[in-house]
C-alpha positions as CSV (number, residue, x, y, z in Angstrom):
1,X,211.0,-68.3,68.4
2,X,209.1,-69.2,71.7
3,X,209.7,-65.7,73.1
4,X,208.2,-64.1,70.0
5,X,204.9,-65.9,70.5
6,X,204.6,-64.7,74.1
7,X,205.3,-61.1,73.0
8,X,202.6,-61.3,70.3
9,X,200.1,-62.6,72.8
10,X,201.0,-59.8,75.2
11,X,200.6,-57.2,72.5
12,X,197.2,-58.7,71.5
13,X,196.0,-58.6,75.1
14,X,197.2,-55.0,75.5
15,X,195.5,-54.0,72.2
16,X,192.2,-55.6,73.2
17,X,191.0,-53.0,75.8
18,X,188.2,-53.7,78.1
19,X,184.8,-52.9,76.7
20,X,183.6,-49.6,78.1
21,X,180.3,-48.6,76.7
22,X,179.8,-45.0,75.7
23,X,176.1,-45.1,76.3
24,X,174.9,-45.7,79.9
25,X,171.2,-46.2,80.8
26,X,170.4,-45.3,84.4
27,X,167.1,-46.1,86.2
28,X,166.8,-43.6,89.1
29,X,163.5,-44.9,90.6
30,X,163.6,-44.5,94.4
31,X,167.0,-42.7,94.2
32,X,167.8,-39.2,95.6
33,X,167.8,-36.7,92.8
34,X,170.9,-34.8,93.8
35,X,173.1,-37.8,94.4
36,X,172.1,-39.4,91.2
37,X,172.7,-36.2,89.3
38,X,176.2,-35.9,90.8
39,X,177.2,-39.3,89.5
40,X,175.6,-38.7,86.1
41,X,177.3,-35.3,85.8
42,X,180.7,-37.0,86.4
43,X,180.0,-39.6,83.8
44,X,179.1,-36.8,81.3
45,X,182.4,-35.0,82.0
46,X,184.2,-38.3,81.3
47,X,182.7,-38.3,77.9
48,X,179.9,-40.9,78.4
49,X,176.5,-40.6,76.9
50,X,173.8,-41.1,79.6
51,X,170.1,-41.9,79.3
52,X,168.1,-41.6,82.4
53,X,164.8,-43.3,82.8
54,X,161.9,-43.1,85.4
55,X,162.9,-39.6,86.6
56,X,159.2,-39.2,87.7
57,X,159.8,-41.8,90.4
58,X,163.0,-40.3,91.9
59,X,163.0,-38.8,95.4
60,X,164.0,-35.2,96.3
61,X,165.7,-35.0,99.7
62,X,163.7,-33.2,102.5
63,X,160.1,-33.1,103.5
64,X,157.4,-32.7,101.0
65,X,156.3,-29.3,102.4
66,X,159.8,-27.9,102.3
67,X,160.3,-29.0,98.7
68,X,156.9,-27.5,97.7
69,X,157.8,-24.2,99.3
70,X,161.2,-24.1,97.6
71,X,159.6,-25.0,94.2
72,X,156.9,-22.3,94.5
73,X,159.6,-19.7,95.3
74,X,161.5,-20.9,92.2
75,X,158.3,-20.5,90.1
76,X,157.8,-16.9,91.4
77,X,161.1,-15.8,89.9
78,X,160.5,-14.0,86.6
79,X,161.6,-11.0,84.6
80,X,159.5,-8.1,85.9
81,X,159.5,-6.0,82.7
82,X,158.6,-8.9,80.4
83,X,158.0,-12.4,81.9
84,X,157.9,-14.0,78.4
85,X,161.7,-13.4,78.2
86,X,162.4,-15.8,81.0
87,X,163.5,-17.5,83.2
88,X,161.6,-20.5,82.0
89,X,160.5,-23.0,84.6
90,X,160.2,-26.5,83.2
91,X,157.8,-28.7,85.0
92,X,158.2,-32.2,83.6
93,X,160.4,-34.5,85.9
94,X,162.9,-35.1,83.1
95,X,163.4,-31.4,82.5
96,X,163.8,-30.7,86.2
97,X,166.4,-33.5,86.4
98,X,168.3,-32.1,83.4
99,X,168.4,-28.7,85.1
100,X,169.8,-30.3,88.3
101,X,172.5,-32.1,86.2
102,X,173.3,-28.9,84.2
103,X,173.8,-27.0,87.5
104,X,176.5,-29.5,88.4
105,X,178.4,-29.0,85.1
106,X,180.8,-26.2,84.4
107,X,178.9,-25.2,81.2
108,X,180.9,-22.0,80.8
109,X,184.0,-24.1,80.0
110,X,184.6,-26.0,76.8
111,X,184.8,-29.3,78.6
112,X,181.5,-28.7,80.5
113,X,179.7,-27.4,77.4
114,X,180.7,-30.5,75.4
115,X,179.4,-32.7,78.2
116,X,175.9,-31.3,77.8
């Protein structure tokens, strides 16, 4: 009878898994955008739900002039026949960050598309 009790306790401990929250809130103030996006993309692929706050205060690696030139080149890209058909350039910090994360996900596969 004593062995039965220890087996039941072991089964209960095994059944009670560690609490792993499905929703993660991340504050990326003063973090590098690319590195934070890589970590968040991995969590999304693992099936977590991620909410990112304070994206406007995140840092982009490189000098300010270099980043401005790169962004202006990105804004120049458009469809020559009809620019209203895209590509669309989101300007809010949260949308820019979403685009960075989306670029790190294999959204052409079922797994990557479900992570979005």
